[in-house]
C-alpha angles and dihedrals in degrees: 000000000000121000117185142108101276101015108207147170122202116211122196129190108215090206096046124119127253111300087353106090111068129085127179121208115193147158110223129169094340097316131107108219139187114200134173120232134201121237090266089053092250118138116281106163121357126196097023084153128001128179116193103222091201100058104011095241116150124214135194112196094002135080093206109049111192097191135046085267120015121184114189139168134168087237127027118335127202141175119213126208112184127187137171121291093259097031135085132255114204149173115213128205121194151143138220091287100046125015095201105033088133128034144170108206131185112198109206091190095060097020091233132138114219130194121203129194127174088011095299136094109258104167138020138184107207128210093270094052098259113149110220121191120188092359138071102210134056104245136123090219094061120082116251140062127290132189108193123208093248091061099264118141118206121186120182126184134167113221097352135076106273093212127043117186122183127184107196103194136040128335119293144097118348093174125018118200118208137182122194088353094303125113111247101166148342144206106229141184122234110179105308093337136086 
């Protein structure tokens, strides 16, 4: 039992490298902290991990985490999720009724990024950069929308119009056709006519 302000333990790896072998674990002002120390016990990296004992929030790079998990840096910050070469890495979103009702999934086997809402896949970016909405494969014979990397848009529907275009205001172009960035034609509205 250690009682102090802050209460701390200093750990040292006898085989560690220069300025790379000391860690300080402490409780300070209601926060559990893990900090790195130089050989002379001066600060090296503070707030490697902080748990706010009052609200349970956890911080990496911050001593005052504002969310359940806060990752902060004075420069760029990133979170890495790494999985096997043919496995998936994912972030799940849920509630009390379904712990994975929403997901962002990267499939290392197919090199695709998938987005799930309401417990189903709704959108995918495949390995070639095609954006697929409402479908999981790049094909004009499968229902859904597809934006291919070369700029082609494919919309496929069974029993309904695959494209719905609505101009809300006065008459004018509904679709403008261009070649080499110059207008060469248009489909326009004029009253109730095209």
